[in-house]
C-alpha positions, 0 to 999 in steps of 0.5 A: 500500500502506498500513500501519496501527497498532492497537491491540488489545483485547478486549471483550465481545460477549455473554452467548451460550454462556456469554460470548463476546469478541472483537479490536476493532481501532482504527486509530491511525495510518496511512502510504502507502507508495509503494515496496512495497519500504520496506513491511517498513522502515516495519512495523519503524519503526511497529512500534518506534514504537508499542510503549510502547502495548501493556502487559498481557496481552489474553488475560489476565481483567486484559484489556490492549493490543496493538499491531498493524502491518499492511501493507493495500491500505487505510486502516484496512482491519482496524479493528472498526466495530462489534461482529460477531454471534456465530454 
């Protein structure tokens, strides 16, 4: 199990339907946790450690950065690799 830390920003996706946005996940730290019973402890520690990176409000016009700490099956599993397409 991996505990991945993401910096999340709101990015402009395109002009379709009057303009749309998506959440961009950038993995800044990944830690392998062998003991599943310790995952919650690691999440708590990393959430506190990276809390200083959180600023503003990603939903507002002024923007900002959110921090998400997720337990996942692979390293940087949720990282945004390309701009999604509008459907």
